[in-house]
N, C-alpha and C positions, 0 to 999 in steps of 0.2 A: 358826746358819746351816746350811741343809741342804747336804750334800755334793753336788758337781756330778755325781758318777757314780752316784748312787743309782738303782737300777732303778725304772722307772715301772710296768711291767706285772707282774702276778703270775706265779708260777712256772707255774701251769696255763695261763694265757693265752699265755705265751711259747712253751710247748711246742706248743700247738695251732697257732700261727702259723708255727713254725719248719719249714723244709724241710731243715735240717741233720741228718745222722744222729745218733742218741742219743749215741754216744761222743764226738762233737765238740761237743755242746751246751755242755758246761762251758767249753770254750775259746771257743766262739762268743759266750758271754754276758760274757766278760771285757771290761772297758773298756780298749781299746788306747790311748786318748788321754785319760787322766784329767784333763789340764789344758786340754783343748781341747773346747769345746762341740760338740755333735753337728752343729749347723748349719754350723760351720766345717769339720768333717770332710767334710761333704757338699760344701762349696764347693771344697775341695782335691781331693777325688776326682773331682768333675765337671770341674774344671779339667784334671786329668790325662787324663780321658776325651776332652776336646776337643783336648788335645795330640796324642793318638793319632789322633783323627778327621782333623785337618788334616795330620798327617804322612802318613796313608794317602791323602789327597786329592792332595797336591802332589808326592809322591815321583816320580810318573811324569813330571812336567814336566822333571825333571833326568835321570832314567834313560832316557827315550826318546831322548836324544841319543846315548847309547852303544848303544841297541838298533837304531837306524837306520843302515844301511850308508853312507848318503850323508853322515852327520855324524860317525860314530865313526871315530877315527883311532888310538886306543890299543886294539888288538884283544886280547881275552883268549880263553879257551876257550869262553866263552858265545857262542851263536849270535847273529848280527846279521841284519837283515832288509832286504830291498829294497822298502821301502814308498814309495808315491807321496806327494806332498804332500797330496793329497786324503785318502788313507788315514790319514796322520799327523793331519790335522785331525779326522777322525772319532774316532780313538783319544783325543785330548785332550779333545774336547767331549762324548763319549758319557756320561761320568759325570753331566753335568747333565740328560741326558734321563731318567735314572732318578730323579735327585734331586728334580726338580720335581714328580713325581707323588705323593710320599708325605708332603709337608709337611702338608697338611690332614688326611689320615687319621692321621698321627702325632699331631697335636694332639688329634684326637677320641679316639683310643685312650688317650692319656695322661690326658686330662680324665676319661674314663669309668672307666678301670681303674687309673689311677696310672702315673707315669712311670718308676719304677725299672726295670721289666723292658722297657718299650718302649725306653728309652735304652740299657740294657745290651745288649739283643739287637741293636739297630741298630749298635752299635760292634763287637760280636763277630762278627756276620755280615759286616760290611765287612772285618774282619780275615781271616776265613776266605777270602773271595774274593780278597783281596790275596795270600794265600799261594798261591792257584791261578793268579796272573797269569803267572808264567814258563811254566807248563804250557800255559795258553791261548795265549800268544804263540807258542810253538813249534808249536802245532797249526795255527792260522790267524789271520789278522788279524781276521776277523769274530767268531771266538770270543773274542778279546781284547776287542773292542768290547762283546760281550755281557756279559762279566765286569765290565767297567767300568760298564755300565748297571746291573747288579745291585748293584755297590758303591754307586753313587749312590742306588739304590732304598732300600737299608737305611740308608744314612747320612742320608737325607732326614728321618727321624723324630727325629733327635737334638736339634735346636734346639727344635722345638715341645714335645718331651717334657721337656726341661730347664726350659723356661718353666712348664710345668704343675707340675713338682716345686716350683719356687720360689714358685708361687702358693699352695702349702700350707706352705712352710717359711720364707719370708723375711718377718720382721716389718718393718713399715713403716719404723721408724727406721734399719734396717740394710739396706734393700732394695738400695740402690745399691752398698754395699760388697760384699755377698755375691755379687750377680749379676756384678759386674765382676771379681771373683776368678775366677768360673767362665769368663767370656768373655775373660779374658786367655789362656786355653788355646789358641785358634786361632793367635794370633800366636806363642806359645811353640812350638807345633807347627811353624810356618814357620821359626822361628829354628833349630830342631833339624834339620828335614827337609832344608832346602836344602844346608847344608854336609855333613851326614852322608851324604846320598844321593850327593853328589859324591865323597866319600871312598870309599864302598862301591863305587861304579861303577869306581873305579880299583884299589882294594886288597881288595875284598870276596871272600868265598869263592864257590864254584860258578861261577867264571868272571867275576865282577864284578857286572854289573847285576842278576842274579837275587837276590843277597844283599840288595839294597834292599828287596825285597818280603817276603823271609823274615824279616828282622829286625823290620820294623815290624808285620807280621802277627802274629808271635809275641808282641810287646809288647802288642798289643791283646787277645790271649787272656788273658795274665797279668793285665792291668788288669781284665778282666771278672770274674775270680775274686775279686779284691779288692773290686770294686764290689758284688757280690751279698752279700758278708760285711759291708759297712759301711753300705750305703745303705738307705733306707726311703722308702715313698711319702709319709709324713706323720709329724709328731711323735707322733701317737697310736698309730702302729704300730711305732715304733722301740723295740727291746728294751733299749737301754742309755741312753736319754736320761734326764736327771734331771727330777723333777717341776717344779723351779724353772724350768728352761729350757723345758719344754713349756708351762707356764702363761704364760711371757713371750711365746713365739711366738704362741700361740693368742689371747692378749689383744690382739694387734695385727693380727689377720686377721679377715675375715668368718666368721661361724659356718658350719661345714660343713653340706652338704646331702646327704641319702642319695640322692635321685634328682635328677640334674642334667640338666634339659632345656636344651639349648643354644639361646639366642635368636638364631638365624641372621639373621633380618630386621633386628632392631635393630643387630646387629654390622655387617651389610653397608651399612646406611644411616647409620652413625655418622660424622660428620666427623672425630672424633678417631681412629677406626680407620683411615680413609683417609689421614690425615696420617702415621700410622705406616707404612702401606703405601708411600706415595710416598717417604718418607724412606729406607726400607729399599732401595727400588729405586735411588735416587740414590746412596746410600752404596756399595752393592754394585757399581755400574757401575765406579767407580774401583777398588774393592778387587779385584774379580775380574780386571779388565784388567791391573792391575799384578801380581797373584798369578801369572797365567798368562804374562805377557810380560816380567817383569823380567829373568830370565836371558837372554832373547833380546835385550833392550835393551842389557844390558851387553856381550853378544857383538858386536852389530852396531854400536852407537854408540861403545862404549868399548874395543872390541877385546880384551875378556876372553874369548878364544875357548873355547867349551864343547868343541869337538871338537879341541882342540889338546893342549898338554902337560898332564901331570898337575897341575902347579902352577897353570896358568891355570884349569883346571876347578874345582879346590878354591877358588881365589880368587873365581871367579864365584859359587860357592855361598855363600861368606862374605859378599861384598858384597850378594847378594840377601837375606841374612838380617838385615843391619844395620838396615834401616828397621823391621822387625818387633820388634826389640829395644826401640826407643823406643816402639813401639805398645803392647807388653805393659806397659811401665812406666806409660804414660799412661792405659791402661784402668783400672788399679787406682787411680792418683792421681785420675782423673776421678770414680770412684765415691766415693772418700773426700771429694772436694770437694763433690760433689752432696749427700751426707748432711750434711756440715758446714753448707752453706748452708741446707738445709731445717731443720736444728736451730736456725739463727739466725732462724727465722720467715720466711725467704724462701719464697714459695709454690712448690709442686712444679711448677706449670705454667711459671713463669718459669725455674726451674732447668733443667727438661728442654728448653725451647725455647732458652735461652741456650747450653747446652752443645752442642746439635745444630747451631745456627747457627755457633758458634765452630769446631767440628770441620770443618764443610763449608768455611768460608771459609779456614781454614788450609790444608786439603788443596788447594783450587783455587789459592790464591796461590802455594804453593811448587811445585806441578806446573807452573804457568805459568812460573815463574822457571827451573825445570829445562829446560823446552822452549826458552827463549830463551838461557839462559846456561850450561846444563849441558854445556859443551863439553869438559870433561876429567873424569877419574874423581873427583877430590876434590869439585868443585862439584856434579857430578851426584849423587853419593852423599849429599852434605850436603842438597841440596834434596829429594831423594827421601825421605831419612830424616825430615826435618822435616815434609814433606807427609803421608807415611804415618803417622808417629808422632803428630802433633798431631790428625790426623783421629780418633784414638781417643777424643777428648773426646765425640764424638757418641754413643759407646756408652753413656755415662752419661745420655744424653738420650733419643732416640727408642727405643733398644733395650731400655730398661727400662720405658718408658711403658705397655706392655701390662699390667704388674703394678700400675700406678697406677690405671688406669681400669677394669680388670676382672680382678682376681686369680684368680677362679674359672675364667675362660675365657682365661687368658693363653696356654695352649697352642694354643687355636684361633686366637687373634689372631696368634701367632707363625707358625702354619702358613700363614695367609693372607698375612701380610707376606713371609714367606720364599719363598712361591710366586712372588710378584712379584719378589722379590729374586734369584731364580735366573735370571730372563730375561736379565739382564746377563751372567751367566756363559756363556750360549749366544751372545748377540748382540754383547756388548761387543767382544771381540777381532776379530770379523768386521767390525764397523763401523769399528773402528780401521784394519783392513786397507784398507777402501775409501777412507778419508780420506787415508791416507798418499800422498804425492806419487809416490814410487817404492816399489814393494812387492817385497820379497824374503822377508819373514817374515809371519807371521799377525798381528803386533801392532805392531811398532815398527821404524822404518827411518830412517836418517839422523838419529838423535838426537831423534825425535819422541816425545812422551809425551802421552797424552790424559787429560783431566781429567773431573770429574763433568759430566754433560750440562747441568745448569742453569747451570754456571759457565764454560762455554766449553771450548775446545780449546787446549792449549799445543803450539806447534811451534817449531822453531828456524828 
């Protein structure tokens, strides 16, 4: 049997492709994971990338409470700001105004040139602008808004780029397993970011809240260095993959094409593509509304005051993270289940549709129950955890279907779907605000939680 870590490319070919300085090439070519196939190294590294991506995205939702003078009660040496509610709304929503514009360009770039650098640069540039957040906030509110727009602009390429990478890396029998490992990263990022941001706001360096941005920004730069050392656009360009693994992957993928003309019209007129787009929009409606509003819901409905004692702030962060713990587990289990069912000769179409419907129905049911019966912390957290966690089943449905119907153009399809899926990030919390009977926050009031639009609205 051929050893798993046997180099595929010749010495000359690898030197030609390498950008690492000559003195480091010997180290670069060593197999750091001799027992782990290259595709699973890619899955783990991309998962960590999305952990960083979502930590960078949501940390402001917690930190802004201590940045705003109207809500911060535990004052440190860091400056606080007299922002109006309108300015606070602009700060929180500005990320999505940049994010929506780079979905399709990100998919096109990754499809044309490969996703390694598109994904990596998207994460590292978001990290750089996160590091600049305290400086921008101290200068002016509108410079902070501009920085958040730029963060969204660079982060917008990440999902399409990752789908383009998996279009070249994920063999059909393992497609669900590999991609759901990657896409458990966002929920793990939420799990880490909510409580850690709360702790840093209270006990962090440089006066509290600035440390939130410094810590997560620095982690993003460290991850980028590891990413460029371990990732590759495709198995054929990977310097350490074994011949056995490369042949296995390529035998379960369409043959590569040198010139890839993107069939825009067939994509835009495909019912399957539009089904993915609509599903992405519906799933993100609930996801983004809860992601943005859950800390406020716990504060307003359950009296876990963000602007109160240190203990209540940290507890709010912990409770906000609990639903995403189950989500992370269910994403991976959903991927394992999908590939198991497909291996048992159940059609891919039935598996994808079934998991998508199951995830949506579970989310709607438990959010409705939370709205009607979530009158105390225990029941509210239980229903929210089950609603958010079980919704992860849909990630093994519509969120992988791009790779089933068009693996070569998965990045483009993800770009289109995520463009539509970003609209709820902008509109969802604002519509929730209009629906609320009595409005004192941008999302949730008097114990009201809003579900996916096709399944109705839950309210107490």
